[in-house]
C-alpha positions in Angstrom: 0.1 0.0 0.3 1.4 3.2 -1.0 -1.3 5.7 -0.7 -0.7 9.5 -2.1 -3.5 12.3 -2.2 -4.2 14.4 -5.1 -2.3 17.3 -3.8 1.0 19.2 -3.1 2.5 20.2 0.2 2.8 23.9 0.5 6.2 24.3 2.4 6.2 27.9 4.6 9.6 29.8 4.8 8.9 30.8 8.1 7.0 29.9 11.2 5.1 33.4 11.5 4.4 36.1 9.4 3.3 40.0 9.7 -0.1 40.7 9.2 -2.7 43.8 10.4 -5.6 43.2 12.4 -8.5 45.1 13.2 -11.7 44.4 15.7 -14.9 43.8 13.8 -17.8 41.8 15.3 -20.2 42.2 12.3 -18.9 40.2 9.1 -21.3 42.7 7.2 -18.9 45.5 7.2 -16.2 43.4 5.5 -17.6 44.3 1.9 -17.6 48.2 2.5 -14.2 48.3 4.0 -12.7 46.0 1.2 -14.1 48.3 -1.5 -12.5 51.1 0.3 -9.3 49.7 0.7 -9.2 49.3 -3.2 -6.5 46.5 -4.1 -3.6 47.1 -1.7 -4.6 44.7 0.9 -6.1 40.9 1.3 -8.7 40.8 3.5 -10.2 37.8 5.9 -12.9 37.7 8.9 -12.5 35.2 11.4 -14.0 35.1 14.6 -14.7 39.0 15.3 -11.2 39.9 13.7 -10.3 40.9 10.3 -6.9 40.1 9.2 -5.0 42.2 6.3 -2.0 41.1 4.6 -0.4 43.9 2.5 -0.4 43.4 -1.1 1.9 46.1 -1.8 5.1 46.9 -0.2 3.9 49.9 1.3 0.2 50.6 1.1 -1.1 54.1 0.6 -4.2 53.1 2.7 -3.9 52.2 6.4 -5.2 49.1 7.9 -5.3 47.7 11.4 -2.7 47.3 13.9 0.5 45.1 12.8 1.0 41.7 15.0 3.1 38.9 14.3 1.1 35.8 13.7 2.1 32.1 14.3 1.6 30.2 10.7 0.2 27.1 12.4 -2.5 29.1 14.6 -3.5 31.1 11.2 -3.6 28.3 8.7 -7.2 29.3 7.4 -6.0 33.1 6.9 -3.2 31.4 4.8 -5.1 29.4 2.8 -7.2 31.6 1.8 -4.2 34.1 0.8 -2.8 31.4 -1.1 -6.6 31.0 -3.2 -6.2 34.5 -3.8 -2.9 34.5 -5.5 -4.3 31.5 -8.0 -5.3 33.8 -10.9 -1.9 35.7 -11.0 -0.2 32.1 -11.3 -2.7 31.3 -14.2 -2.9 34.5 -15.9 -3.1 33.3 -19.3 -6.4 31.2 -18.2 -9.7 33.1 -18.1 -11.3 31.3 -14.6 -14.6 29.7 -14.4 -14.7 30.6 -10.7 -12.1 32.0 -8.1 -13.6 30.0 -4.9 -12.3 27.4 -5.7 -10.1 28.7 -8.4 -11.9 26.9 -11.6 -10.4 27.0 -15.4 -10.7 25.1 -18.5 -8.3 23.4 -20.8 -7.2 25.4 -23.9 -6.0 22.5 -26.0 -8.0 19.6 -25.4 -11.9 19.1 -26.3 -13.4 15.4 -26.2 -16.4 15.9 -28.6 -14.0 17.0 -31.4 -11.9 14.0 -30.5 -14.5 11.8 -30.9 -16.0 13.4 -34.5 -12.6 13.1 -35.8 -13.0 9.2 -35.6 -16.3 9.3 -36.8 -17.8 9.7 -40.4 -21.1 11.7 -41.9 -21.6 13.5 -38.3 -23.9 16.5 -38.7 -22.1 19.7 -38.8 -24.1 21.2 -35.6 -21.8 18.7 -33.5 -19.3 21.1 -33.5 -21.2 23.5 -31.4 -21.1 20.8 -28.9 -18.3 21.2 -26.6 -17.1 19.2 -23.6 -13.8 20.5 -21.9 -11.8 19.2 -19.1 -12.1 21.5 -16.2 -9.5 22.2 -13.5 -10.4 23.1 -9.7 -7.5 24.0 -7.4 -8.0 24.8 -4.0 -5.6 24.8 -1.3 -6.8 23.3 2.4 -5.3 22.5 5.7 -4.4 18.7 6.5 -3.1 17.0 9.3 -2.0 13.5 8.7 -0.2 13.2 12.1 -2.0 14.5 15.1 -0.6 17.9 15.9 1.3 18.4 12.6 -1.0 20.4 10.3 0.2 21.4 6.9 -1.3 23.4 3.4 -1.7 21.2 0.6 -3.1 22.6 -2.7 -5.4 20.1 -4.2 -6.4 19.1 -7.7 -9.8 17.8 -9.3 -10.4 17.5 -12.8 -14.0 17.4 -14.1 -15.5 18.3 -17.4 -17.0 21.8 -18.8 -20.2 20.9 -21.0 -21.3 23.7 -23.5 -24.3 23.7 -26.1 -22.6 26.7 -28.3 -25.4 26.0 -30.9 -28.1 28.9 -31.8 -31.7 27.5 -30.3 -33.4 28.2 -33.8 -30.8 26.0 -35.4 -31.5 23.0 -32.8 -35.2 23.8 -33.4 -34.7 23.2 -37.0 -32.8 20.0 -36.3 -36.1 18.6 -34.7 -34.8 19.0 -31.1 -38.1 19.9 -29.0 -36.5 22.6 -26.3 -39.6 22.9 -24.4 -38.7 22.7 -20.5 -34.9 23.0 -21.2 -33.0 25.5 -19.5 -31.2 28.4 -20.9 -28.1 30.6 -19.5 -26.4 33.7 -20.2 -23.7 33.5 -23.4 -21.7 36.3 -21.4 -21.5 37.3 -17.9 -23.6 40.1 -16.8 -22.3 41.8 -13.6 -25.0 41.4 -10.8 -27.2 38.8 -12.6 -27.2 35.2 -12.5 -26.0 33.4 -15.4 -29.5 30.9 -15.1 -32.0 32.8 -17.1 -35.2 30.6 -17.0 -36.6 27.5 -18.5 -38.2 27.5 -21.9 -41.7 27.8 -23.0 -41.6 28.1 -26.6 -39.3 29.7 -29.3 -40.7 32.0 -32.0 -39.0 34.7 -34.7 -35.7 34.7 -32.5 -37.4 35.3 -29.0 -37.2 32.6 -26.2 -40.6 32.9 -24.1 -40.0 31.3 -20.7 -42.2 29.4 -18.3 -40.0 30.1 -15.4 -37.3 32.5 -15.0 -35.2 34.7 -12.5 -35.7 38.6 -12.4 -39.5 38.4 -13.4 -38.5 38.2 -17.1 -40.9 36.3 -19.3 -39.0 36.4 -22.5 -35.4 37.1 -23.8 -33.5 37.5 -27.2 -31.8 34.0 -28.4 -28.9 35.8 -29.2 -28.1 36.4 -25.5 -28.3 32.8 -24.5 -27.3 29.5 -24.9 -28.8 26.3 -24.0 -27.5 25.0 -20.7 -24.8 22.3 -21.1 -26.3 19.8 -18.7 -26.5 15.9 -19.6 -30.1 16.3 -20.1 -29.9 18.8 -22.7 -27.1 16.9 -24.6 -28.9 13.8 -24.4 -32.2 15.3 -25.8 -30.3 16.9 -28.7 -28.0 14.6 -29.6 -30.5 11.6 -29.6 -32.5 13.7 -32.2 -29.5 15.2 -34.2 -27.4 11.8 -34.4 -30.4 9.4 -34.0 -28.9 5.7 -35.0 -25.4 6.9 -34.6 -26.4 8.2 -31.0 -25.7 5.0 -29.1 -21.9 4.5 -30.7 -21.3 8.0 -30.3 -22.2 8.5 -26.6 -20.0 5.2 -26.1 -17.0 6.8 -27.7 -18.0 10.2 -25.5 -18.0 8.2 -22.2 -14.5 6.4 -23.1 -13.1 9.7 -23.5 -14.6 11.6 -20.6 -13.9 8.6 -18.2 -9.9 8.2 -19.6 -9.6 11.7 -18.1 -10.4 10.6 -14.7 -8.8 7.0 -14.1 -5.9 6.5 -11.9 -3.2 6.8 -14.2 -4.5 9.7 -16.1 -5.2 11.6 -13.0 -1.6 10.6 -11.9 -0.3 12.0 -14.9 -2.2 15.2 -14.7 -0.7 15.9 -11.2 2.6 15.4 -12.6 2.4 17.9 -14.9 0.6 20.3 -12.7 3.6 20.0 -9.8 5.9 20.8 -12.5 3.9 23.8 -13.7 3.7 25.0 -9.9 7.3 24.3 -9.3 8.3 26.7 -11.8 5.8 29.3 -10.4 7.3 28.7 -6.8 7.6 30.6 -4.5 4.3 32.4 -4.0 4.5 35.7 -2.0 1.9 35.0 0.5 3.1 38.1 2.9 6.0 40.5 2.6 8.0 38.1 5.1 6.3 35.0 4.2 6.7 32.6 1.0 5.4 29.5 0.3 7.2 26.7 -2.1 4.8 24.1 -3.9 6.5 20.7 -3.0 6.3 17.3 -3.7 2.9 15.3 -3.6 1.4 14.5 -0.2 2.0 10.6 0.9 0.1 9.2 3.4 3.2 7.1 5.7 2.6 5.1 8.5 5.6 4.9 11.0 6.3 2.8 13.7 4.9 5.6 16.4 2.1 6.9 14.2 -0.4 5.2 11.5 -2.0 7.6 9.7 -3.7 5.2 7.6 -5.2 2.0 8.4 -7.6 -0.9 6.7 -10.7 -1.8 8.2 -11.7 -5.5 8.9 -13.8 -6.9 6.0 -17.7 -6.5 6.5 -18.9 -9.9 7.4 -22.9 -10.4 6.5 -25.3 -11.9 9.7 -27.8 -14.3 9.2 -29.0 -15.0 13.2 -29.1 -12.7 16.2 -26.3 -14.5 17.8 -23.7 -13.9 14.7 -22.9 -17.6 14.5 -23.6 -17.3 10.8 -21.4 -15.0 9.1 -20.2 -14.9 5.3 -18.2 -12.4 3.4 -21.0 -12.5 0.6 -24.5 -11.9 1.1 -26.6 -14.2 -1.3 -24.1 -17.1 -0.1 -25.4 -16.5 3.4 -29.2 -16.2 2.5 -28.8 -19.0 0.4 -27.1 -21.1 3.1 -29.1 -19.8 5.9 -31.9 -18.0 5.0 -32.8 -14.1 5.8 -32.4 -12.9 9.0 -35.5 -12.4 10.0 -36.6 -15.8 8.6 -37.6 -17.3 12.2 -39.7 -14.3 13.5 -40.8 -12.9 9.8 -44.4 -11.9 10.5 -45.7 -12.6 6.6 -44.9 -16.4 5.8 -47.7 -16.6 3.6 -47.2 -13.3 1.8 -49.9 -12.3 -0.9 -48.6 -10.3 -3.6 -50.7 -8.8 -6.6 -48.9 -8.4 -10.1 -50.1 -5.7 -12.1 -49.0 -5.8 -15.7 -50.1 -4.7 -19.2 -52.4 -7.1 -20.9 -50.2 -7.1 -24.1 -47.0 -8.7 -22.1 -48.9 -11.4 -20.3 -47.3 -14.7 -21.3 -43.9 -13.0 -20.6 -45.0 -11.7 -17.3 -46.6 -15.2 -16.3 -43.2 -16.9 -17.2 -41.4 -13.9 -15.2 -43.3 -15.0 -12.1 -42.7 -18.6 -12.4 -39.2 -18.0 -12.5 -39.3 -15.8 -9.3 -41.3 -18.2 -7.6 -39.5 -21.6 -8.4 -36.4 -20.5 -9.5 -34.0 -20.7 -12.5 -32.1 -23.8 -13.4 -29.2 -23.5 -15.6 -26.5 -26.3 -16.4 -23.2 -26.7 -17.2 -21.6 -29.8 -18.9 -18.4 -31.1 -16.7 -16.4 -34.4 -16.6 -14.6 -35.9 -14.0 -11.0 -37.3 -13.9 -12.7 -40.8 -15.8 -13.9 -38.9 -18.3 -17.7 -39.3 -17.0 -19.8 -36.5 -18.3 -22.4 -35.1 -16.0 -24.4 -31.7 -15.9 -23.7 -29.4 -13.0 -26.2 -26.8 -11.8 -24.7 -23.6 -12.3 -27.7 -21.1 -11.4 -27.3 -18.1 -9.2 -31.0 -18.2 -8.2 -32.3 -21.8 -7.3 -35.4 -23.1 -5.4 -37.4 -19.8 -5.5 -38.8 -17.0 -3.5 -40.1 -19.2 -1.0 -37.5 -21.8 -0.6 -34.6 -19.0 -0.2 -36.8 -16.9 2.0 -38.3 -19.4 4.3 -41.6 -18.7 2.7 -45.2 -21.0 2.7 -47.0 -20.8 -0.6 -46.6 -17.3 -1.3 -49.5 -16.1 -3.6 -48.9 -14.0 -6.7 -52.4 -12.8 -8.0 -52.0 -11.7 -11.6 -53.9 -8.1 -12.6 -53.8 -7.2 -16.1 -54.1 -3.3 -17.4 -56.4 -3.2 -20.3 -53.7 -1.6 -22.6 -54.3 -3.3 -25.8 -57.8 -1.6 -26.4 -57.0 1.7 -24.7 -53.8 2.9 -26.1 -54.7 6.1 -27.1 -55.8 6.6 -23.1 -52.9 7.9 -20.7 -50.7 5.0 -19.5 -50.9 6.5 -16.1 -54.4 6.7 -15.7 -55.3 3.1 -16.8 -52.5 2.0 -14.2 -54.2 3.8 -11.6 -58.2 3.0 -12.4 -57.0 -0.5 -12.5 -55.0 -0.7 -9.1 -58.3 1.4 -7.6 -60.6 -0.8 -8.6 -58.7 -3.9 -7.8 -58.1 -2.6 -4.1 -61.8 -1.7 -3.8 -63.1 -5.3 -4.2 -60.7 -6.7 -1.7 -61.3 -6.7 2.1 -57.6 -7.6 3.0 -55.1 -5.6 1.6 -52.0 -7.5 -0.4 -48.6 -7.5 1.4 -46.8 -6.1 -1.5 -47.6 -5.5 -5.4 -45.2 -5.7 -8.4 -45.7 -3.3 -11.1 -44.7 -4.2 -14.7 -44.2 -1.4 -16.8 -43.7 -1.2 -20.5 -40.1 0.6 -21.3 -41.5 3.4 -23.4 -44.1 4.2 -20.5 -41.2 4.3 -17.5 -40.0 7.0 -19.6 -42.9 9.4 -19.5 -42.8 12.8 -17.4 -43.7 12.3 -13.6 -47.2 13.9 -13.9 -47.9 11.1 -16.6 -45.6 8.0 -15.4 -47.8 5.2 -14.7 -44.9 4.0 -12.0 -45.5 7.2 -9.8 -49.2 6.7 -10.1 -48.9 2.9 -9.0 -46.5 3.9 -6.3 -48.4 6.7 -5.1 -51.9 5.1 -5.1 -50.1 1.8 -3.4 -48.4 3.8 -1.0 -51.7 5.4 0.2 -53.0 2.4 0.8 -50.4 1.2 2.8 -48.7 -1.6 0.3 -44.9 -1.1 -0.8 -44.4 -2.1 -4.3 -41.9 -3.2 -6.8 -41.4 -2.0 -10.2 -40.1 -4.0 -13.2 -39.8 -3.1 -16.9 -40.5 -5.4 -19.5 -36.7 -5.4 -20.7 -35.9 -6.5 -17.5 -38.3 -9.2 -17.2 -37.6 -10.3 -21.0 -34.0 -11.2 -19.7 -32.2 -14.5 -20.7 -32.2 -16.8 -17.8 -28.4 -16.0 -17.6 -28.8 -12.5 -16.7 -32.3 -12.4 -15.1 -30.7 -14.7 -12.2 -29.2 -11.7 -11.0 -31.7 -9.5 -11.4 -34.1 -11.5 -9.1 -31.3 -11.9 -6.6 -31.7 -8.2 -6.2 -35.6 -7.6 -6.8 -36.2 -10.8 -4.4 -34.0 -9.0 -1.5 -35.9 -5.5 -2.0 -39.2 -7.0 -2.6 -38.6 -9.1 1.1 -37.0 -5.8 2.6 -40.4 -3.8 1.5 -42.3 -6.6 3.3 -40.6 -5.3 6.7 -38.3 -8.5 6.0 -34.6 -8.0 7.4 -32.5 -10.0 4.9 -29.4 -9.4 6.7 -27.0 -7.3 9.2 -23.5 -7.1 9.7 -21.2 -8.2 12.8 -21.0 -5.6 15.1 -19.9 -6.1 18.5 -22.2 -4.1 20.7 -20.6 -2.5 23.6 -23.0 -0.8 25.5 -26.4 -1.3 26.4 -28.3 0.6 23.4 -26.4 2.1 20.5 -28.3 3.6 17.7 -27.2 5.2 14.2 -29.9 7.5 13.2 -29.7 9.2 9.5 -30.7 12.8 9.1 -31.7 14.1 5.9 -34.0 16.5 4.0 -36.2 16.8 0.9 -36.5 19.9 -1.2 -39.8 19.4 -2.6 -40.7 22.2 -5.3 -38.4 20.7 -8.1 -38.1 24.3 -9.4 -35.0 26.1 -9.6 -36.6 29.8 -9.7 -38.5 29.5 -6.5 -37.4 31.4 -3.4 -39.6 29.8 -0.5 -38.9 26.3 -1.3 -40.9 23.6 0.7 -38.9 20.9 2.9 -39.7 17.5 4.4 -37.2 16.4 7.2 -36.0 12.5 6.9 -35.0 10.5 9.9 -34.2 7.1 9.4 -33.3 4.8 12.6 -31.2 1.6 12.8 -29.5 -0.5 15.8 -25.8 -0.5 15.5 -26.0 -3.7 13.5 -28.1 -2.2 10.5 -31.4 -3.5 11.8 -33.5 -1.2 10.2 -36.2 0.3 13.0 -38.3 2.8 11.6 -38.4 5.9 9.1 -40.0 9.1 9.8 -41.0 12.3 7.5 -41.5 15.5 9.1 -44.5 17.7 8.4 -43.6 20.1 5.2 -42.0 23.5 5.8 -40.4 26.5 4.4 -36.6 26.7 4.7 -37.0 29.3 7.8 -39.3 26.9 9.8 -37.1 24.2 9.0 -35.0 24.2 12.3 -38.1 24.1 14.5 -39.4 21.3 12.4 -36.4 19.4 12.8 -36.2 19.7 16.4 -39.6 18.7 17.2 -39.3 15.6 14.9 -36.1 14.8 16.5 -37.6 15.1 20.1 -40.2 12.3 18.9 -38.1 10.3 17.3 -35.9 10.2 20.2 -38.6 9.8 22.7 -40.4 6.8 20.8 -36.7 5.4 21.0 -36.3 5.7 24.5 -39.8 4.4 25.1 -39.5 1.6 22.5 -35.9 0.5 23.9 -36.9 0.9 27.5 -34.0 2.9 28.7 -33.6 3.1 32.4 -31.8 5.7 34.6 -28.2 5.6 34.4 -28.1 3.5 31.2 -25.2 4.2 28.7 -26.6 5.1 25.4 -24.6 5.9 22.2 -26.3 7.9 19.6 -24.4 8.2 15.9 -26.2 10.7 13.6 -25.0 10.9 10.1 -26.1 13.6 7.9 -25.0 14.8 4.3 -25.0 18.2 3.1 -26.7 19.9 6.1 -28.9 23.0 4.9 -26.9 26.4 4.5 -26.8 28.4 7.7 -28.6 26.2 9.8 -27.0 24.5 12.7 -28.5 21.1 12.3 -25.6 19.4 14.7 -26.3 22.0 17.5 -30.1 21.1 17.2 -29.5 17.5 17.4 -27.3 17.7 20.4 -29.9 19.6 22.2 -32.4 17.4 21.5 -30.5 14.5 22.9 -29.6 16.6 26.2 -33.3 16.9 26.9 -34.4 13.3 25.9 -31.7 11.7 27.8 -31.1 13.8 30.9 -31.7 10.5 33.4 -29.2 8.2 30.9 -25.4 8.8 29.9 -25.6 9.6 26.7 -22.5 9.4 23.9 -23.4 11.2 21.0 -21.4 11.8 17.6 -22.6 13.9 14.7 -21.2 13.1 11.6 -21.2 15.1 8.3 -20.6 12.3 5.3 -20.2 13.4 1.8 -18.6 12.7 -1.4 -18.7 16.3 -2.1 -15.2 17.5 -1.4 -11.4 18.1 -3.0 -9.7 14.9 -1.9 -9.0 12.0 -3.6 -6.7 8.9 -2.7 -4.3 7.4 -5.0 -3.1 3.8 -4.1 0.3 3.6 -6.3 1.0 0.3 -5.4 -2.5 -1.2 -6.7 -1.6 -2.2 -10.4 -5.4 -3.1 -11.2 -7.2 -6.4 -11.9 -8.3 -7.8 -14.8 -11.4 -7.5 -16.0 -13.7 -9.3 -18.8 -11.5 -7.5 -21.4 -7.6 -7.5 -21.9 -7.4 -3.8 -20.2 -7.0 -3.9 -16.2 -9.5 -2.1 -14.1 -9.0 -0.4 -10.8 -5.3 1.1 -11.0 -4.3 3.2 -8.4 -7.5 2.6 -6.7 -7.5 2.2 -2.8 -8.8 -1.1 -1.6 -12.2 -1.2 0.5 -11.7 -0.1 3.9 -8.7 2.3 3.7 -9.1 4.9 6.8 -7.0 8.4 6.2 -6.7 10.7 8.6 -6.9 14.0 7.3 -7.6 16.3 10.2 -8.4 15.8 14.0 -12.1 15.5 13.2 -11.7 14.5 9.6 -11.2 10.8 7.9 -11.2 9.8 4.4 -12.8 6.6 3.8 -12.5 4.2 0.7 -15.9 2.1 0.0 -14.8 1.2 -3.6 -12.2 -1.4 -4.4 -10.6 -2.4 -7.8 -12.8 -5.7 -7.7 -16.2 -3.5 -7.3 -15.0 -0.8 -10.2 -17.1 -2.2 -13.4 -14.7 -1.2 -16.5 -11.2 -0.3 -17.0 -12.1 3.3 -18.4 -14.1 3.9 -15.0 -13.0 7.1 -13.3 -11.2 6.8 -9.9 -13.5 6.5 -7.1 -13.8 9.5 -4.6 -13.5 8.5 -1.1 -16.1 9.5 1.3 -15.3 12.4 3.6 -16.2 11.8 7.2 -16.1 15.3 9.6 -16.9 14.5 13.3 -18.6 18.1 14.6 -17.0 19.0 17.8 -19.7 19.3 19.8 -19.8 15.6 19.9 -18.9 13.8 23.3 -17.8 10.5 21.4 -14.9 11.2 19.9 -13.1 7.7 18.6 -13.3 8.4 14.7 -11.7 5.1 13.8 -14.5 3.3 15.2 -16.9 5.5 13.6 -15.6 5.2 10.5 -15.6 1.3 10.4 -19.3 1.8 11.7 -19.7 3.7 8.3 -17.7 1.4 6.1 -20.3 -1.1 7.6 -23.5 0.6 6.5 -22.7 0.8 2.9 -23.0 -2.9 2.8 -26.3 -2.7 4.2 -28.4 -1.6 1.4 -31.2 -4.0 0.5 -31.6 -2.5 -2.8 -28.6 -4.7 -4.5 -26.4 -7.3 -3.3 -23.2 -4.8 -4.0 -22.3 -2.3 -1.4 -23.4 1.3 -1.6 -21.0 3.8 -2.1 -22.8 5.9 0.9 -23.6 4.7 4.2 -27.6 3.4 4.1 -28.4 6.1 6.8 -27.3 8.8 3.6 -28.2 6.6 0.6 -32.2 5.8 2.4 -32.6 9.3 2.5 -31.4 10.3 -0.8 -33.9 7.3 -2.1 -36.8 8.7 -0.2 -36.0 12.4 -1.1 -36.0 11.5 -4.7 -39.2 9.9 -4.6 -41.0 12.2 -2.5 -40.0 14.9 -5.1 -41.2 13.0 -8.0 -44.2 11.9 -6.0 -45.4 15.4 -5.4 -46.2 15.6 -9.0 -49.1 13.0 -9.0 -52.4 14.8 -8.5 -53.9 13.4 -5.1 -50.8 12.2 -3.4 -50.5 12.1 0.1 -47.5 10.9 2.2 -49.5 10.5 5.3 -49.4 6.6 5.0 -45.7 6.3 5.1 -45.7 7.6 8.9 -48.3 5.3 10.0 -48.5 1.9 8.7 -45.0 2.2 6.4 -42.9 3.4 8.8 -40.5 -0.1 8.9 -41.1 -0.9 5.4 -38.0 -0.2 3.5 -41.1 1.2 0.5 -38.4 3.6 -1.2 -35.7 0.8 -2.5 
């Protein structure tokens, strides 16, 4: 193992430097003061003080009182100063952003590379651009306790642009309605995003939604937003039969920028460039030299990098039935909740279009009874025999310990009603079916035609079906016709994932993870939020708080949705919701006086300017007055500037000849990035799909200083275990389920809101323990 970060160490020329300091309690006063001083001073506000570093040897305008500052005590000030110097170092580039400093490559463009190898492409393709985007950001790191430093970290992404006029795209047959337009040129004081297209007529773009209360704009002022949605819609129409091969070649070009070896080469070139530009004049008496890449080195005295133990899946409460791969465990032992599962003979209704009845009947038979695949083998004596090689034998009942599960087939009358909205047909059929029943089914499977699955949310039969079934307290599993039509060799893997998710939706527990219980009660609680409006132009968005509660071994206890609220109401709603959840858990788990209870909270990207950790800490203190509460609040995210490269990892052979996962760290690598911060690798070369796949981004785990439980190694290993608890697939998720499940719930809630008549009330009643969102 030879771990390096994607950054370069900035070596400071001294341990202290001179700056000017002025007391300034209100940071709203910084901007006018900055305008008053002009370009003579670099200013940085922190904790009631304004720090100034002169940009000139002898500034004409005075500021503050001179002080001698210790570098290690003011690293935040120094990182901000280094960031302000980057535009001067890259003066030949026009930056896209200053914070973090972002610029585009000048010589490389991916669409052009693909077009040069393709024939007979329309000329308009040259107006589509995908350009490498470089992001440089100075950050503090602390690989060893009390030895902080500054690194300059490099990320590489892509910038997508559509420079064709809107009229030319419309002439090609592209439907531009509901796509977004951006300004061609930046206008001071105005957003680049303008609005959403309603229609175009005589070079005037009429907008259905927009900032600044405008309802139209001339097309010469705007371009189509370079999003992947816009690219896909335009190129599918323009390229038609060539689209699939063009997109495949484009994906390869883009991913090749981001593989381990490609990133390594980019880092080498950037290091040479920055070394030539060194030293940076940070302050009159302080310089910074851009040095070597940052290695994470273990010594006999201190470990900056550790490898967590491999996750073991458990299939009994005593944790005696453990395996390394979940399907092997289910096949061998049955699911974790096999003995106490309350729906041993579940009834499952299958809704499907009547035009695919035969395929559906065959699919349900295979789901129920299993798939048999045999391979011809011979022994050492030359005797030939057939060996069973199917990954899905026995069927749903045998594998999950059920007794005669019933599948009720209910067709949707599509054959004679193809002119009617499919969403309405599904809704009417499901509604009538449920009306005619005295007892509701335990679950439903909804089969969708492929073209129906791609309909807008307001017409989508999947969402119509999902909403109606959820409001009746019935979890559902959708499946597309293309999926159920797969060959048996492919379908066996689909059925593994589908049956695990279906069992979990019926309140089953497929597996837990091996976890040493060290205290009387330990719970892991996910805190998330869903933005409901779906509009990018609405100031007062509505939010729903999402809470998921697990035991420390991953046993899902319940989920809870707060009531809808506006942004400024969210702190009070979060406080109320958290208090109710904690009180319910306290009663349910029968916490006694002086019990030691550990509560670990996971959150991803807390809402801006809302002190979520402080609110949670106050709730914990209020509910746990009689208990000894150990409390940890973790922010867990992929959105950060750090990447790990393992230079000793030479990759593994995939299906082709090329190796995949070169320089990708193994799953479970934990790197100390700071006193309160760790990087965790949740991927591995074996989990990476292709040789062209980008180098995985690790999880950034940050422990809030207000926490009272500090063991970040334990907490990081727990996060890793929770990535193995997704019952949506047999493979680990890239995020812990506390975060992943919240995101799945948020996406579904936002989409279901587009369905007329939808109400989420039942989700907090009958479906609290169901994983209905899988």
